[in-house]
Every structure is written in structure tokens, then in C-alpha cells.
C-alpha angles and dihedrals in degrees: 000000000000123000105157127039105258094217102048096093092044091049091053094047092052092058123093112280095248093049091044090053092051093049092049090050090052091049092050090049091052092048091052097044099037099030090226140038121223120220108197115240134183119262092258092067119105146133141259118215110194140176132182132202137152094004093308127110123194126190129197102204117198120189108176111222117116100027089237127105087255083088088071123087131177118217124184129199090243093061103265112139124173146141111252095192103026099174095013134132119053101007103171134020144155117246133152090008093300138104107240134189117211096223092058091067096216092134127069121244123212118188105215098189144276140240143147121272129212094270094056099259121141102226124203120186125205140182121206116199134188134163095348097313129099143175132197129221140166135224115206121195132192135159119234109184102302096341124094110214113209118185121190122196138168116245095186119082089244130043123214091184115130101172137017112187144167086222112180143331122243132202089022104133120218094356117203122195116213121195111211108213109242087008138061143282120290125192123219122198135152094352096311133106121212137183129186112195127179103213107244091197091061106032120109091198127120098224125028120175140157122256125223115172132130108221108179141331087284103031140060137167107228109148135065142295126211122200125200106203120186120261119235089274091058095250124122126218116257116266112267121157139151117204120196108201117184129178119179143142086239118069096209088066089064095056114120110232112206120213114282114283129151133177115243088213098060094108092048093047093046090077097043128094112203120238108198112198119198100164123123095223127076089199093058092046091049090050091051092051090049089052092052091048091051088063091051099257108170138189097015125172105220120201119191116194105174108059111093127131094246097028133258116332093358134108093005137206084026105089109139130120107039117263118262090220089069099043103289135241097317093048093056092043089059090054091049091051092046092051091050092050092049095045093246122144112233126206128179124211114253134164131206096176103069116061115194124203089225091059118121088238102040111160119166089202088070094054118105117248128226125223091278092054093252126133109274115239120229133173119355113213098217094185093058096026091233123144118213127199133220112269110222104262089224089059096049093091092051093056092041089058089055095058112017097068089053091049092050093046098048103035101032094235118183097183138025136228121208121197120216100355097097096028091072140054112253086244090072094063107042125150113217095188102135091205092072128072113258094020115176095015123123088204090063090060091050091052094045094051092045089055089049091055092053092048091053092049089057094046097048097031089226147074126309117230129188150178110276147192128189095242091063098040099099090051097054105026106120093010086072118041098217139355144184100269107220100166099207125123125215087259091054092047092049090052092049092241116162122223095254091062097056119107111258095240100156102166100096094047094045099040100039111022105023098093096041102070143340117266115194133207122341099271132291110323093238089055095045101053129058090227124063095261142351110269107177139040093257090062091058090046091057092048090048092049088056092051093049094045092054093042097244134156121256124272133202114185122196119189139135090256094059129077104207123209107216094214090054091054089056092047093047091052097043100042097042098039092054097039097043093052085062106038098037088061095047138071124238114247101185142344124212135187119208112228122170091340096311127108107225135178118247091259093053092042093054092044089055098042106037093065086062095048112114097222147013093267101068101176097105092044095050092046089064096042109039098060105119116074136179114193120191117201131181119279092040096288108154124181126191117195128188106201095170115123092209118022132067123224126212117221121186117211120173091344091306122117118227112186109208109210121208104300092018127134142181126205126186135174107198106288095320105076137033133171130164152153101214148127110260116185088347096306125108112240134185106200140170129172134207103016143133117298096264093051110034124118123001121001096198094129144356122269107223128209120271114262133244093014111185135175135191138170118233135184115236111199129181134169093272105025148026128209140165122235130193109217118200121190132178146160126240118259108241090208090069126088134195094019113171101176151317133267127206121208127188122212111238114178093328095314125105114234119193111242095180146287138248134202123265095265095056120087104176134070131190120208103192135201096028125155120264099227101033124104115229128199119202136184119207120197135176119224133200135219092284091052092250111155123217138204115330126234111214120218130184121200119186 
């Protein structure tokens, strides 16, 4: 393929020396001022971009003609040729007073030429004309490994572009669209995987969303669409897009890699299980936290959602002081003090997206405008019949600085929770007010919210958490420190699919996003299950299997809608706290899916299964088939997860059979660590070893506190000495089994120091040589044959 006229250098050399010198100076000037020099070519010119690996060669062939992405063809060495973006590129635009669609061909296309620029892009320029008007634009192409980068930019001072889209594939037989949880759509056809991602960190568009739509037996829309809506002054932003098109036999090559970003709180969050409180009573929430503490739960991240001055989703952004309907200022202060004493991080739910007219600081001038210059609507509180409006993203940080320092001061917060911000694409919250810088750009919203996150980190001296959905994860991972990890895509949400019914395709999350931030849970329980709430232990097992498979932090949700099983709270805390401290600090080496007795990579698994799928939308089929996972991390950590809802799975470890029931798992780290939910010799066991004293061994049942615990201080006098003794007595709790003894701890400056232990038949303890006028605080726990300690009874002796 030609991309420079072969005779241009010879022509210059043959000129007189003086003339040659002048021409070369002009060329150098143009190179410096324009960054590249175009040499006009005929319309048949073009470029091949090829890569080879593993005996396969793939070519992206670009022959500039129409100015659309229909000029691009993919050709493989095994004879597969197709158009990945058949009607793609600029798909709609205004010209000559009319709305035009590129595929209709009503406009005239003039190819202005092509060349290579200084950065290695092949640049093709076009002019589209209609009814006496025209605009110019360029398409720039470059190969990076297996990905073809295509940049589109306006060359005219105005841009009539309305949409730029990857549109649909063509000549792709039996196309299957795969939604990568926490990622993006991927198309599979004829043994090849392909993704077409418009880079959200580059795009100047207003609205940028993924596409998922089967078209025909040979065509599917699987990429992205960018919309350029007018600002309030009627002008649109100039076209600027970067498409990353990847076609490969290996699906991991198609993964979109966002720009580098990593939370500075990953190590801190790796040891924290999230406690998500949705009660409307501070007293009940305080009691629940005290109950967790009595079982030795450490390093929790506590999120409180119902606490605001005017109630939940009302009067925002005015939140401080705490609402009287929940227990008021003093009630929330007690929770803040308790969390500080226990070493828990506390975050309160706030929102700088929805602006309510009944807010204490309502100001219509700070509401985002739509394209018509009207106030942009946001959330509608259907219970109170109150309409909120979109707070200008650029004003979010101003209002946060009004309230967050007060929240931190009064309630001793050490983290923050933001509703909405990270549960949406930036496109959903764009300000079109032409008076502000960056109006009408989704990227402006991303930047404004990212600055908000950093401001809140500084105020609370801790991590920022947020609401989350899978489709926005690769935008916010690393910008946010942690979020509620509902895995669903926009396509899944539109279909009404719940989280439990998504295929357990963990590769994108674990290989791309895992080391950027800490996702927790798998979404709110009521959003995860198809029924209103989990009602039996197996439901929690399935949810936990999802968390472990995706490498998430643990999650305990408390709300009026949920009926918690106390044993499952213990298992969630123990299993996830000990596993996540390992896998959140490691990198994934490989991921396998067990199919018909073989462990296969995701690419090989999909190649085998998709040919059996009954239709182009394979989500339901893959959910039932890709249920057995083996995940290899660094440092010999191996985790098996059975995410089937119906079938058990036998795993052999050291010649011993562990049968993983639906929702079961097994984790091992060489010979030094083992944890599982499995059937062993026909009996279901919950086991972890080694672990902290409140988690080690079997987790079959809770160990409750001893009963009738009493303490008194007595004087012990003899002929030659006098001492004071604290005497603690108790009775055994008949609800406990396998109790081997009791341990007594004394509180010393907030730390528990072991005083001693006694065997199971002894129900009295003497702490000798104490001070007469000093108050002592003790904690008494029973322990079983594994040494696991149970709920503590607290005793004060004055």
C-alpha cells in the first residue's frame, strides 16, 4: 500500500539548489506548524495494519473512500473477512438545514488525501457536502499490539456531527454478544472475539454508551455510540473520538484498559468487611454494632444510609445535622464514638447529584441546564412527590465543603459514601450550560466528580465509597476507593436481570480492575436475588460464592427487608475477611472454567460453549454453563468456586474429596491455609484454618456468651499481707456445643489482654492483686475444640 508519493523526493532533488532549499524550508515550516504534511493520494490508496501470533495473522485493511468505518475490513489468515463497523463512524449530522444519516448517501464525499503524521498515525481527510454546505474531518489510524486505534476529529471550526457510532458488524456469521461483568460487550463470531470501545477518557461527546443489539444472522451491534447534543447556546462540541477496535482469537486481548488509577486505601480496605446499615433507628444500629463487636468483629467499614436532616432522598444536599426521626444528633454521635472506640471506619450517605428545592441552600443558578437552557430534572422522590434537579457537577465540590467538614467534626467519620455518582456513566449527568467551561461534555462530569472524591478523602481522612453498577466500573475504578459491586450491565438492567442470573465471567474484573480499587459485595441483596430477600443459608452461600469469584470484599447488609441468619453473618465476616486480605493484595495468574472435566481458559470455554447457545444473546445460556471456576493467584493461592444453583462439584485436595455444594468454595495456599464450604464425608462443613481466634476451625454454629456472669471485688487478708481480688463467676450457656473452656480478657487502654483460661467444668476465675479503687473491665468468652472463641460477656468491677 502507498502512503507517500514515491517521486516527491526525486522531484525536489532534481530542482536547482536554491529552489530546492526554499522548498525544503517551506516543508519544514509546515511540519513544525501543522505537525504533519499531507501528500495527496488517489482514492484507491490505503493502509494495511497487521499482527501475527501463534500461527495466525490478522489484517485491518483501510481503504479511504466514504469517510465512514465501512471503509474498514478485517481479514484473517484463515479466510475470515468481515466489516466490524459496517455503518460506523459519523452516523448522523446536520448539513444544509437537514438531518442526514451517513448510510443514506444523500451527501457528497470528497477524499482530501492521506499521509502519516509524526506520531505514526495514518491520517485520512474527508469533506462531506450537502446543499451548498460542507465540513471537514479526519480519521487517524494506528496499530497498538492487536488493537487498531481510530481517532476522529473535526477539521472545520464547527461540527455538525450528532452521533459517532461503531454501529454494527457485517459478514459475521452466527454473532454472539458477551457482556463482561464490570466491563463491556464483546462479540464472538467464527472463532474470533472483537470489541469496539469509544474511549470515555478522550471523547468530547455529551453521551457515550455501550451498544448491545443482535441485528441479523450475520450482524450485531456490540460497540459504543457517542452523541453530541447542543449546548444551551445551540452549538455542539467539535467531534473528537478515539475508537479502540480489537479482533483476536483470545478474548483477553479485547479487554479495554482504562488509564492508570489506583486507590491509595487498597491496603486498608483489604482487611475491612463492609457493614451496610439501612435501618431508620440509630439505637437499633448501635445495638447491632455492639452485637458484632461482642463476637470479636474487627476493622469494619460501617455505612449508614438513613440519617439526614430531612430524611433519605429529601432536601439534598442539606444533610447535617442528623434527622430527629432517626434518633437525632446525639444518637448519631454515639455511633460515631462507638466506631472510633472499636476501630471501625464510619461513612454517612451523602449525595451531590440531586438538588432539591426544599434544601436549605437551594439556588437555581447552580442547577445544570439541558440543551434548551432549562433546568435539568434529576431523581423524583415518588414517596414524597418531590422533584429534584441535577446539581451542576462543577458545583458539587462547593456544596460538599459546606456539609462534609461538619459531618466529620460531629460524627467522627473516617470515610465517606456517595450515592449515585459512581453508579452512573458521566454521560448521565452532563451540564449543557454554555456559560461554563466544558459544557456538554461527559468528560467534564468525570473530572468534576473525581475532584469531589479527592476533596472528601482529605476532609474525612479516609476512603471514598459509592453506589455502583458493573457498567460504570471501568470508569470509576481507582478514582473511587470502594463501591457496591452490583455486576449488572446496562443491557442486563434493561432486561430486568438480577445479579444472581449473570454469567460468572470474572476475567475482566480480576485481570483489569482488581488491583485498582476494592469492590465489596455483589450489590444490594434485594437487587441480587429474583425474590424479595434471601430466606435460607443457601441463598447467602450463592451470594458469597459470587463475591469470592470476583475477588470482592465482604458485605453484611442490615435492613428491614432482610431476615438475617446470625450464623451467616459470622461466616460472611470470617470467610471474606481472611480470604480478601490475601487475594486483594495479590495478582491473578490464571483463571480456568471446568467444562466436562477439563479446565479451560475463558477463550476456550466460550469457543466450546457458544456454538451450542440457542440464540445471539448468550447471557442466560452461559449463566447455566460457566459455573465452576478455578482461580490461581500469586503466592500459590488457589480458589475453587461452585456458582451453580443446582449441581455439586467434587474437588480433590491431598487425596481427600471435598464436594462443593451450590454456592460452595474451597481456598488453599500451599499447605499453610485452607478454607471451604463443602461436604466432607457426607457432612456439610464450614471451615477455616488458620484464622483469628473468633473464626478458626469450623463455623457450624455460633458460640454464645456465658450466662449470669457476675463480678465482685473482695479483700483477701492474711496474717502477713492484704490483697484485693476480682472474682468472676458464670454459668455455661446450654445453647453452646463442643465447649472446651473459657478465657478471661482484661481491657487495658482499649486492648484486650489475656488474663488466663480455665477448663470447661470450671465457672469461676480469680484475678489477683488488683487495686482497691480502680475500675476493671473484663470480657469472658467460651472456646471450642478448635480454640474458636465465641461471643464475649462484658463485666465491670469497681
